C-alpha positions in Angstrom: -24.7 4.3 -17.7 -22.8 7.2 -15.4 -23.8 8.3 -12.5 -24.8 12.2 -12.4 -22.7 14.3 -10.1 -21.8 17.8 -10.0 -19.4 18.7 -12.3 -15.4 18.3 -10.6 -12.4 19.8 -10.9 -8.6 19.7 -9.4 -5.2 19.0 -10.6 -3.8 15.7 -10.9 0.0 16.6 -11.5 2.4 17.5 -8.9 2.9 20.8 -7.1 4.0 23.8 -9.8 6.2 25.1 -10.4 7.0 22.1 -12.9 6.8 22.1 -16.5 3.4 21.1 -17.0 0.2 21.3 -14.6 -2.6 18.9 -16.1 -6.0 19.9 -14.6 -9.0 17.5 -14.5 -12.8 18.5 -15.3 -15.3 15.7 -14.8 -19.0 15.7 -14.8 -22.0 16.3 -17.0 -20.9 19.6 -17.4 -17.2 19.4 -18.7 -17.7 19.9 -21.7 -19.6 23.1 -21.6 -17.2 23.9 -19.4 -14.4 23.6 -21.5 -16.2 25.7 -24.1 -16.1 28.7 -21.7 -12.2 28.5 -21.2 -10.0 26.8 -24.3 -10.6 28.2 -27.8 -11.0 26.9 -30.2 -13.5 24.4 -28.9 -15.3 22.3 -31.2 -18.6 22.3 -31.1 -18.6 18.6 -31.5 -15.1 17.2 -29.9 -13.9 14.4 -31.8 -12.9 12.1 -27.9 -9.2 11.4 -26.9 -8.1 14.0 -29.4 -6.1 16.1 -28.5 -6.7 19.7 -29.4 -4.2 22.8 -29.2 -5.2 26.6 -28.1 -5.5 29.8 -26.1 -7.5 29.5 -22.3 -9.1 32.6 -21.3 -6.6 33.2 -18.6 -4.1 33.9 -21.0 -1.9 30.6 -21.3 -2.0 28.3 -24.2 -2.1 24.6 -23.2 -3.7 21.0 -24.8 -7.2 20.0 -24.2 -7.9 16.8 -24.0 -11.8 15.7 -24.3 -13.1 11.8 -23.0 -16.9 11.3 -23.8 -18.9 9.6 -20.9 -18.4 6.0 -20.4 -14.8 6.1 -21.9 -13.2 8.4 -18.6 -11.1 7.2 -16.5 -14.6 8.4 -13.8 -17.0 7.6 -16.1 -18.3 10.6 -16.2 -17.6 13.1 -19.2 -14.2 14.7 -19.1 -11.5 17.1 -20.2 -8.2 17.0 -18.9 -6.2 20.3 -19.6 -2.7 20.7 -19.8 -1.0 24.3 -19.3 2.6 25.3 -18.2 3.5 24.7 -14.4 3.7 27.7 -13.7 2.1 28.8 -9.8 0.2 32.0 -11.4 -1.3 29.9 -14.7 -2.4 26.9 -12.3 -4.7 29.4 -9.9 -5.8 31.2 -12.9 -7.1 28.1 -14.4 -8.5 26.9 -11.1 -10.2 30.2 -10.7 -11.5 29.7 -14.0 -13.3 26.3 -13.6 -14.9 27.8 -10.4 -16.3 30.8 -11.7 -17.2 28.6 -14.9 -19.8 26.5 -12.5 -17.6 23.6 -11.8 -16.5 22.7 -7.9 -13.0 21.8 -6.2 -13.0 17.7 -6.0 -12.5 16.4 -2.5 -9.7 14.1 -1.7 -10.4 10.4 -4.0 -13.3 12.0 -5.2 -12.2 11.1 -9.1 -11.6 7.6 -7.7 -14.8 7.1 -6.1 -16.5 8.4 -9.2 -14.9 5.4 -11.0 -15.7 3.1 -8.4 -19.6 4.1 -8.2 -19.7 4.6 -12.2 -18.4 0.6 -12.2 -14.8 1.3 -14.0 -12.9 -0.1 -11.0 -13.8 -1.8 -8.0 -12.0 -1.0 -4.2 -9.4 -3.0 -4.8 -8.5 -1.5 -7.9 -8.9 2.3 -6.1 -6.9 1.0 -3.6 -4.0 0.0 -5.8 -4.2 3.5 -7.4 -2.9 5.5 -3.9 -0.8 2.7 -3.6 0.7 3.2 -6.8 0.8 7.3 -6.6 2.6 6.5 -3.1 5.2 4.2 -4.3 8.8 5.1 -3.6 10.4 1.8 -5.0 10.3 -0.4 -7.9 8.4 -3.3 -5.9 5.9 -1.3 -4.5 4.9 0.0 -7.7 4.7 -3.4 -8.9 2.8 -4.8 -6.6 0.1 -1.5 -6.9 0.0 -2.2 -10.4 -0.7 -5.8 -9.8 -3.9 -5.0 -7.9 -4.5 -2.0 -10.2 -4.7 -4.0 -13.1 -7.2 -6.4 -11.3 -5.0 -8.8 -9.6 -6.7 -9.5 -6.0 -10.2 -8.5 -7.7 -9.9 -11.4 -10.2 -8.8 -14.0 -7.2 -11.3 -12.5 -4.8 -14.2 -12.7 -7.4 -13.1 -16.3 -8.1 -13.2 -17.6 -4.5 -16.9 -15.7 -4.3 -18.1 -17.3 -7.4 -17.1 -20.6 -6.2 -18.8 -20.3 -3.4 -22.0 -19.1 -4.3 -22.1 -22.1 -6.8 -22.4 -24.3 -3.8 -25.4 -21.9 -2.2 -26.4 -22.0 -5.4 -26.9 -26.2 -5.1 -28.1 -26.3 -1.3 -30.9 -24.0 -1.6 -31.9 -25.5 -5.5 -32.0 -29.0 -3.3 -34.1 -27.6 -0.7 -37.0 -26.0 -3.3 -36.5 -28.8 -5.6 -35.1 -31.8 -3.8 -37.9 -33.8 -5.7 -36.8 -33.3 -9.1 -32.5 -33.1 -8.1 -32.3 -35.4 -5.1 -30.5 -34.6 -1.7 -27.5 -31.9 -1.5 -24.2 -33.2 -1.9 -22.1 -33.1 1.1 -19.2 -34.2 1.0 -18.7 -32.8 -2.5 -19.5 -29.4 -1.2 -16.7 -30.0 1.8 -14.9 -30.5 -1.5 -15.7 -27.5 -2.8 -15.2 -25.6 0.3 -11.7 -26.7 1.5 -9.7 -25.7 -0.6 -11.5 -22.1 -1.2 -10.9 -21.7 3.1 -7.2 -22.8 2.7 -6.6 -19.9 0.1 -8.5 -17.4 1.8 -6.3 -18.3 4.9 -3.5 -17.9 2.4 -4.7 -14.8 1.1 -5.3 -12.7 4.5 -1.5 -14.6 6.0 0.0 -11.8 3.2 -1.4 -8.8 5.2 1.8 -8.7 6.9 3.9 -9.4 3.8 1.3 -6.2 2.3 2.2 -4.3 5.5 6.2 -4.6 4.9 5.9 -3.5 1.7 4.0 -0.5 2.2 5.0 1.0 4.7 8.6 -0.6 4.8 10.6 -3.1 7.1 11.6 -1.4 10.2 15.1 -2.0 11.3 16.8 -0.8 14.5 20.3 -0.5 14.0 21.3 -0.9 17.9 24.4 -1.7 19.4 27.3 -0.5 22.0 29.3 3.1 21.3 31.9 3.1 18.6 30.9 0.0 16.9 30.0 1.8 13.6 26.3 1.7 13.8 26.4 5.8 12.0 29.0 4.7 9.8 26.7 1.4 8.8 23.8 3.7 7.9 26.2 6.1 6.0 27.7 3.0 4.2 24.2 1.7 3.2 22.7 5.2 2.4 25.8 5.8 0.4 25.7 9.8 1.9 27.0 10.6 5.2 23.5 11.0 6.9 24.5 10.3 10.2 27.5 11.7 12.5 30.5 9.5 12.7 33.0 10.3 15.4 35.7 8.6 17.4 34.1 10.1 20.4 31.8 7.8 22.2 27.8 9.0 22.5 28.2 10.9 19.8 24.5 10.1 18.5 21.9 11.5 21.3 19.2 10.7 19.3 17.5 8.2 17.1 18.0 9.0 12.8 15.1 7.6 11.1 15.9 7.3 6.8 14.4 5.4 4.0 15.8 3.2 1.8 15.4 0.6 -1.0 16.7 -3.2 -0.9 16.8 -4.4 -4.1 13.2 -2.3 -4.5 11.6 -3.2 -0.7 11.6 -0.7 1.2 13.1 -0.2 4.3 13.1 2.5 7.5 16.7 2.4 8.9 16.7 3.5 12.9 20.2 4.7 13.6 20.0 4.6 17.8 22.7 6.1 20.3 24.5 3.7 21.7 23.4 1.2 24.2 25.6 1.7 27.3 24.7 3.1 31.0 25.2 6.6 30.6 25.7 9.3 32.9 24.7 12.5 30.9 21.5 12.9 31.5 21.0 13.9 27.8 23.0 10.5 26.6 20.8 8.5 28.8 17.6 10.0 27.2 19.5 8.5 23.8 19.4 5.2 25.2 16.0 5.0 26.6 15.0 6.3 22.9 17.4 3.7 21.1 15.6 0.7 23.3 12.1 2.2 22.1 13.1 2.0 18.9 14.0 -1.5 19.4 11.0 -2.4 20.6 9.3 -0.5 17.9 10.8 -2.4 15.1 10.2 -5.4 13.1 14.2 -6.2 12.7 17.3 -5.2 15.0 20.8 -4.8 13.3 22.9 -5.2 16.7 26.3 -4.1 15.7 29.6 -4.7 17.7 32.8 -4.4 16.9 34.5 -7.9 15.7 37.6 -7.0 17.1 35.9 -6.6 20.6 33.6 -9.3 20.2 30.4 -9.4 22.6 31.0 -8.6 26.3 28.7 -9.3 29.0 27.3 -6.3 29.2 25.9 -6.6 25.7 24.5 -10.5 26.1 22.5 -8.9 28.8 20.9 -6.6 26.2 20.7 -9.0 23.5 18.6 -10.5 26.2 15.8 -8.1 26.1 14.9 -7.9 22.9 11.7 -9.3 21.6 12.6 -8.9 18.4 14.2 -11.0 15.5 17.9 -9.7 16.1 20.5 -9.8 13.7 24.4 -9.8 15.0 26.6 -7.5 12.9 30.4 -7.9 13.3 31.4 -4.7 12.2 35.4 -3.8 11.2 35.7 -7.4 10.5 38.1 -6.0 7.9 40.7 -5.5 11.1 39.7 -8.7 13.0 37.0 -11.7 12.5 34.6 -12.6 15.1 33.4 -16.0 16.0 29.6 -15.0 15.9 27.7 -12.4 13.9 27.7 -12.0 10.3 30.8 -10.2 9.4 30.5 -6.9 8.0 32.6 -3.3 7.4 31.0 0.0 6.8 34.7 1.2 5.6 35.1 -1.4 3.2 31.5 -2.3 2.4 32.4 -6.0 3.2 29.1 -7.5 3.4 27.0 -4.7 2.9 25.5 -6.0 0.1 24.9 -9.5 0.9 23.7 -7.6 4.1 21.1 -6.0 2.0 20.3 -9.0 0.2 19.1 -11.4 2.9 17.1 -8.6 4.4 15.3 -8.2 1.5 14.7 -12.4 1.2 12.5 -11.1 4.8 9.6 -9.8 2.5 8.7 -12.9 1.0 6.6 -11.7 -1.7 6.4 -13.3 -5.2 6.3 -11.1 -8.3 2.9 -12.1 -9.2 1.0 -11.8 -5.5 -1.6 -10.6 -5.0 -0.9 -8.5 -2.2 -3.3 -7.8 0.6 -3.8 -4.7 2.8 -5.5 -4.3 6.6 -8.8 -3.9 5.3 -9.0 -6.8 2.9 -7.3 -8.8 5.4 -9.6 -8.5 8.1 -12.6 -9.1 5.4 -10.3 -12.6 4.4 -10.7 -13.3 7.9 -14.1 -12.4 8.3 -14.7 -14.7 5.6 -12.9 -17.6 6.6 -14.8 -17.9 10.0 -18.3 -18.6 8.7 -16.9 -20.6 6.1 -14.9 -22.7 8.7 -18.1 -23.3 10.4 -20.1 -24.3 7.3 -17.3 -26.8 6.9 -17.8 -28.1 10.2 -21.9 -28.5 10.3 -21.8 -29.6 6.7 -19.9 -33.2 8.5 -22.7 -33.4 10.7 -26.5 -32.7 9.8 -27.4 -29.3 10.4 -30.2 -28.2 8.6 -29.6 -26.5 5.8 -31.3 -23.1 6.6 -28.1 -22.4 8.8 -25.7 -23.8 6.1 -27.0 -21.3 4.0 -26.9 -18.2 6.2 -23.1 -18.9 6.6 -22.4 -19.0 3.5 -24.0 -15.8 2.3 -21.8 -14.4 5.4 -18.7 -15.5 3.4 -19.9 -14.3 0.3 -20.9 -10.9 1.7 -17.6 -10.2 3.1 -15.8 -11.2 0.2 -18.2 -8.9 -1.7 -17.1 -5.6 1.0 -13.4 -6.3 -0.2 -14.3 -5.6 -3.9 -17.1 -3.3 -3.3 -20.2 -5.6 -4.4 -21.5 -5.6 -1.0 -19.8 -1.7 1.0 -21.5 0.5 3.0 -21.5 4.0 2.7 -19.6 4.4 5.9 -17.0 2.0 5.0 -16.3 3.7 1.4 -15.9 7.3 3.3 -13.1 5.3 5.5 -11.6 3.9 2.3 -11.6 7.0 0.4 -10.6 9.8 2.7 -6.8 9.2 2.7 -7.0 9.8 -0.7 -4.8 13.3 -2.0 -6.7 15.3 -4.2 -6.5 15.1 -7.6 -7.0 11.1 -7.7 
C-alpha cells in the first residue's frame, strides 16, 4: 500500500518550445484534479488507457491515468500530454496548482517511488544517471542499475552474510540442539563475499570516469598541433589554429565520446618560457590542467623530436602521460605514438586505445562514490569478523561485526538508510524526476 502524501505536479519532459510537453500529477487527489482540468473525464477511468480531449486552459491533448500501486510513484497518477508551447505548459501548470496540487520538489517523484517500494536507492540513483547520460556507454550502464543489477548483487551479498549471522545466533540460543558454531564453514562462506565487496568498491574509479568523463589534458610545446588534434577528434574547428606560436592563451574544454565512453578534452597553451605576461598565465593554466587531468597527452612535432626542454616538462607531470608524435606523415620519430592531425593518421587507434582505459565490462554493476564508501565500510567489519573467526573471539562480538556489515549493505539499497541520507541523495535530482 502506498504512503499518503500531498498531490504534486511537474513537467516530466524537456523545456518548451517542443512538439509535446508532458505533465505528471501524482498523489491521492490526482484523478480528482484530472476531472477538473480535462474533458471528457470518465466517472470510472480505465487505468493505462489513454483519453483524448480538451483541457481547461483551451489546449487539446492526451490524458493517461495510472491506478495507485501501478504507477511510477506507486500513487494514483495522471500524465497530461499537451502541445509543447510555453503558453500551453505555463497555463496547465497554473491550472494544476489552482486545482489543489503543489509543484514537485527536485527528485520528489523518484523519492515517492522509493518510499512506496517501487524502486530501491540504487535504481533511484540510476534514474538520475539515465537522465544525465550523454553517451551510449553511460546510458547502458545506467540502464543496468535501473533494471536492478546492483540491487540484485548487493542484496545477494547481504543475504549470504545474514545466513551466517543466523547460524551464529542459532548456535548460541540452541547449542544443545544444533551444536557448536562451525567457524571454518563461516570463514569459507564469508571470504568470497569479502573479496566480491572489495571488487565492487574498486569499481568506483571506473564509475567516476563513466559518469564524469576521462579528463585528458592536451599539452606540449607551441605549434606541435594540439589545437589541430582537438579539432580533428571533434570534427569541427573548435580551437584556433595558426602558424604563429602562442595562439592559445587559455585552455579550451570540450566533451566527446570515445566509442561510447565520455571524455573531456582540454586543449592548452603551448609550454615554453613565455615573455608575454598573458601567455605566461596561459602556460601556468596549462600546467594546472595537466595536474588536474586523469591522463596527459603530450603532443610534439615528430619532425623535431623531444628536446631537452620538453624532457624537463615531462618529468614534472604526476599523471599518466601518453607521448603523441604529431605530423608523423611528414617525418618519423623514434618515440611516441605516431599521429597526424592533418591526415588523421593514428587518430582512430588513439581513440580506441584511450577507450580501453575505462576497463568496464558490458554487464558490470558500476558503483558511484556513495555506494563505494558504503562498500568499504562493509568490508572493514567483515574483514575483522574473518580475523576473529580464526581465533576464539566471543560470539557476541562476531554478531556485532556481521550486523554492521549487513547494515552498511542495507544503506546502499535503502533498507537501512537515514532521512538525512535520503535528503542528500535526492536533492541533486532535477524537477520532474
